[in-house]
N, C-alpha and C positions, 0 to 999 in steps of 0.2 A: 062826499066831503073829504078834503085832504086832512089826514091825521098826523102827518109828519111834514114840517116846513123847514126847508134848508135855505139858509141865507148866505149870499156872498157878503164880504165885508166892505172892501174898498169900492166906493161909488154906489153902494146899496144901503149899508147901515151908517157909514161915515163918509165924510168928504175929506180924503187924505191928500188933496191936490198939492198943497204947499209942502208938506213933508216929503212926499215921494219925489216931486220935481226938484226940491233942494238936494235930496240924496243922490238923484241921478246926475244933476249938474256937478255935484261934488266929485263923483266918480269920474265923469267925463273930463273934468278939468285936469285930473291927474294924467290924462293922455293928451293934454294940450287942446282939448275941444271946448270951445266957449259957445254956449247956447244963448243967443240974444232973445229969441222968442220963447218964453217959458211955456206957452200953450203947446209948443211943438213936442214937449215932453209928456203931455197928457196921455199920449198913446201908451206910456209905460204903466198907466194905472189900470190894474186888472189882470192882464196876461202875466205869465211867468217872466221874471226879469231876464232869465237866460235867453228866452226866445226874443225878447225885445232888443237886447243889446246886439244880438246877431242880425236881426231883421233890419233895424234902423241904422246901425253903424257898422255892419258887416264884420263884427268881431268873430274871431274863431271860437271854438268851444273853450279852449284854454283861456283866451283873453276875456271871454264873457264871464267865466267863473271868477277870474281875477277882479273884474269890474264889480261883480256882485259883492265880493269881500270889501271893496272900497265903499260901495253903496252902504253897506251895513255899518261901516265905521261911523258914518254920519247918522244913519237912521236909528241905531240901537238906543241912543240916549237922547237925541234931539228930534230928529225927523219923525219918530214914532208918535210924538205927541203934538206935532204940528198938524192937527187933525181936528175935526169937529163932527158931532153926531147930527145927522139930518133932523130937521124939525119934524116931530110927529113919530119918530122911530120908537122912543120909549113907550108912549101910550099904545102903539101898535103891538110891540112885544108883550106888554102886559096883558092886552086883550087876548092875544093868541094863547098865552100861557094859561089864562083863566078859563079858556075854552076847553082845556084839557089836551091840547095838541102837544106833540114833541117839537122842540125847536132846536135845530142843528146849525152850527156854523161850518161852512165848507169854503175855505179860502185858499188861494194860491200863495198867500203870505205865509212865511214860516210860522208854525204853530205856536212857538214860544212868544213871538211878537204879537200874534193874534190874542193870546191869553192876556198879555199885559195891556193891550188896548181895551179889551172888554172890561177888565178890572178897573182901569184908570177912568173910563167913562161911565161906570156904573151899569154896564150891560150884562156882566157875567151871570148874574142871578137868574136871568131869563133862559139861559141855554142849558139843555140837557147834555149836549155833546159839543165839544169844540175840536174841529179837525182842520189842520192846515198842512202846508208843504213841509217837507223835511229840510233841515238846514243844509244837507249835502246835495239838494236839488234832485235827488233820485225820485222823490214823489213831489212833483210840481204841476203836472197836467191836471186840469180840472176834473176830468173823468176819473183819474186815479184818486184824487182827493175825496170826491163824492163817494166812491166805492169804499174807501177807508173810513169815511164818516159813518156810513151805514153799518159797516162791520164793527166799528168801535162802539156803536150804540146798540148793537144786536138787533138792528132794524132791517126791513126789506124795502124795496122800491114801491111796493104796493101802497096806494093812497098817499104818495109823497109828491111834493112839488118843490122845485128849485126856483129861488128868486134872485135875480142878478141883473147887472146893467150892461154886460158885454157878451159878445157872441160865444166866447169860450165857456160861459156859464151854461148857455143853451146846448152847445155841442156836448159838454161834459155830462149834463143831465140826460140827454138823449142816449148817450152811450150806456147809461145805467137804467134806461127804461123809465125815466122820470119826466113828468110834465114840467113846463116852465112858465114863469111869469117874468117878462122883461120889464125893467123900469126905465123911464125916460129922464128922471131927474139926476141920473149919474153921468157917466162918461161915454155911454154908447148911444147910438142914434136909433130911431125907429126902423130905418132901412136896414141897419146892421142886425138888429134883433129879429125882424121879420124874415130877413134872408136866411138867418140861421135856423129859423123854424120855431120861434117862441110861440107857445100856444095862446098866451094872453099878453097884453101890454097894459102896464099901469103908468099913467102919466105922472101921478103924484103918490106920495106915501099914503095919503088918504084913500087911494083907490085900491090898495092891496087887500085889505081885509075882506071886501065884498067878493073878490075873486077866489078866496079860499072856500 
């Protein structure tokens, strides 16, 4: 039985599609880039922003960091709350908490933003540890965030499982010797998660507890 449950945030606990895509579009517009198909920006949901700006728009390291600052101009007060909790998440967290397990947040989103989101949506009370990326982007890879989360909570990878919707959740967990549950209601596909090596797949929020 898993005793420590790590959750990704975007695409796993909440649907941040509107806020993240609005923030990315705001940043890109400053470079004269207009995005007509909003779904094209869904690829930014989950992975570190630095990687996505470089991968999808060929930004240099310096330009990507500048774009992140522009992204945060919109996100910090508006985009952060253009978000909603997936149906069934609060009952799931409550059930896990009542079972005596530790619940950890491990997100590539900056930690201070993650804390504000959990508090705003009434999720903070369920988490024993909240771990996110650093604002300077030095800690943004999922493997590093998961390692930091365990260290912050004084926990080990033994009897731990990571729940997330994208391949980087799976790869980051594997780097730390942690099992994974990939979820299909977020922004990753079954093919992506299985190719990355997810141990289990949950099609819905309701499928998660049985896999623990």
